[in-house]
C-alpha positions in Angstrom: 2.0 -13.5 8.1 -1.0 -11.3 8.8 -1.0 -9.0 11.8 -4.5 -8.2 13.0 -5.3 -4.5 12.9 -6.4 -4.6 16.6 -2.9 -5.8 17.6 -1.2 -3.1 15.6 -3.5 -0.5 17.0 -2.9 -1.6 20.6 0.9 -1.8 20.0 1.0 1.8 18.7 -1.2 2.9 21.6 1.1 1.2 24.1 4.2 2.8 22.5 2.6 6.2 22.6 1.6 5.8 26.2 5.1 4.8 27.2 6.6 7.9 25.7 4.1 10.3 27.2 4.3 9.8 30.9 3.4 12.6 33.3 4.1 13.4 37.0 1.1 13.5 39.3 -2.4 12.2 38.6 -3.0 10.6 35.3 -4.6 12.8 32.7 -7.8 11.6 31.2 -7.3 9.7 28.0 -9.2 10.4 24.8 -9.1 8.0 21.9 -7.5 9.6 18.9 -9.6 9.6 15.7 -8.7 6.7 13.3 -7.3 9.2 10.8 -4.6 10.3 13.2 -2.4 7.3 12.3 -3.1 7.5 8.6 0.0 8.2 6.5 0.2 11.4 4.6 0.4 11.6 0.8 3.7 13.0 -0.7 3.4 16.0 -3.1 3.5 14.9 -6.7 3.4 11.2 -6.0 0.0 9.5 -6.3 -2.0 6.5 -7.6 -2.8 7.0 -11.3 -5.5 5.0 -12.9 -5.5 4.1 -16.6 -8.1 1.8 -18.3 -9.3 0.7 -21.7 -12.0 -1.8 -22.4 -9.9 -4.8 -21.7 -7.3 -3.9 -19.1 -6.7 -1.4 -16.2 -3.6 -0.2 -14.3 -3.3 1.5 -11.0 0.3 2.9 -10.8 2.0 4.7 -8.0 4.6 7.3 -9.0 5.3 10.8 -10.2 2.8 11.9 -12.8 4.1 12.1 -16.4 7.5 10.6 -15.6 9.2 7.2 -15.5 9.5 7.6 -11.7 7.2 4.6 -10.8 7.4 2.8 -7.5 4.8 0.0 -7.9 1.6 -0.8 -9.7 -1.3 -3.2 -10.2 -3.0 -4.3 -13.4 -5.9 -6.6 -14.3 -8.1 -7.7 -17.1 -11.7 -6.6 -16.8 -13.9 -8.6 -14.4 -11.3 -11.3 -13.7 -10.6 -10.6 -10.0 -6.9 -11.4 -10.6 -4.2 -8.8 -10.3 -0.7 -8.5 -11.6 1.6 -6.7 -9.2 4.9 -5.0 -10.1 7.4 -3.3 -7.9 10.9 -1.8 -8.2 13.5 -3.4 -5.9 17.3 -3.1 -5.3 17.6 -6.9 -5.5 15.3 -9.8 -6.3 13.0 -10.7 -3.5 9.3 -11.4 -2.7 6.8 -8.6 -2.8 5.7 -8.0 0.7 2.7 -5.6 1.0 0.9 -4.1 4.0 -2.2 -1.9 4.4 -3.7 -1.0 7.7 -2.2 -4.0 9.5 -3.0 -6.6 6.9 0.0 -8.1 5.2 0.7 -10.5 2.4 3.8 -11.9 0.7 3.9 -12.7 -3.0 6.5 -14.9 -4.7 7.9 -12.7 -7.4 9.8 -13.1 -10.6 12.6 -10.6 -11.2 14.1 -8.9 -14.3 16.7 -6.2 -14.6 14.9 -2.8 -14.7 15.2 -0.8 -17.8 14.3 2.4 -16.0 15.9 2.1 -12.6 18.8 0.5 -10.8 17.9 -2.9 -9.5 15.1 -5.2 -10.6 11.4 -5.1 -11.6 9.5 -7.7 -9.6 6.2 -9.2 -10.8 3.7 -11.4 -9.1 0.1 -12.5 -9.4 -2.7 -12.2 -6.7 -6.4 -12.3 -6.1 -8.0 -8.9 -5.8 -10.1 -9.9 -2.8 -7.2 -10.6 -0.5 -7.4 -8.7 2.9 -4.4 -6.5 2.1 -6.1 -5.3 -1.1 -9.5 -4.9 0.5 -7.9 -2.7 3.2 -6.0 -0.7 0.5 -9.3 -0.2 -1.3 -10.8 1.2 1.9 -7.9 3.2 3.2 -6.1 4.4 0.0 -2.6 3.5 1.1 -0.3 0.5 0.9 3.2 -0.1 1.9 6.0 -2.3 0.5 8.1 -3.9 3.3 11.6 -4.9 2.4 15.2 -4.7 3.7 14.0 -3.2 7.0 12.2 -0.4 5.2 8.5 0.5 4.8 7.9 2.4 1.6 4.5 4.1 1.7 2.3 4.6 -1.3 -0.5 7.0 -0.3 -3.4 8.3 -2.5 -4.3 12.0 -2.2 -7.9 12.6 -1.1 -8.7 13.9 -4.6 -7.6 10.6 -6.2 -9.0 8.1 -3.7 -11.7 7.4 -6.3 -9.0 6.0 -8.6 -8.4 3.1 -6.2 -12.1 2.3 -6.1 -12.5 2.5 -9.9 -9.6 0.2 -10.4 -11.0 -2.6 -8.1 -14.5 -2.1 -9.5 -13.0 -2.7 -13.0 -11.1 -5.8 -11.9 -14.1 -7.4 -10.3 
């Protein structure tokens, strides 16, 4: 199910207004800049880009470690992605970026590096959730009532763009 960005923005704005009531005349409202709601990157965790002539990967995790949360890979120019994610139990991969969401039917295998499963699924690179991720530099995995955020640092935003340019 896709939730239009306008509905998400209005919902957030409504929640913020409810929690910020004042006594007396209403204060003038000023729209917050779009970056105010942007999630913040976590120190050490980032999107890392690796490519050779035939295939590229964009992996979110801790650099130079086996602490990997999720990733995307593709063959050059195909426009098709392979998604992988780490999960406590087998399930679909449910991704969100900037209000666009998409569910992917996943296959599960026991993870060799983590407790739980490694999920894999296929997708087209031009789906709205990936177009939004490409523009914003963050994506979330939605599962078990949680929202795990995967946010690029400003200095590595170009990795996201390079990956999607490579994939076509």
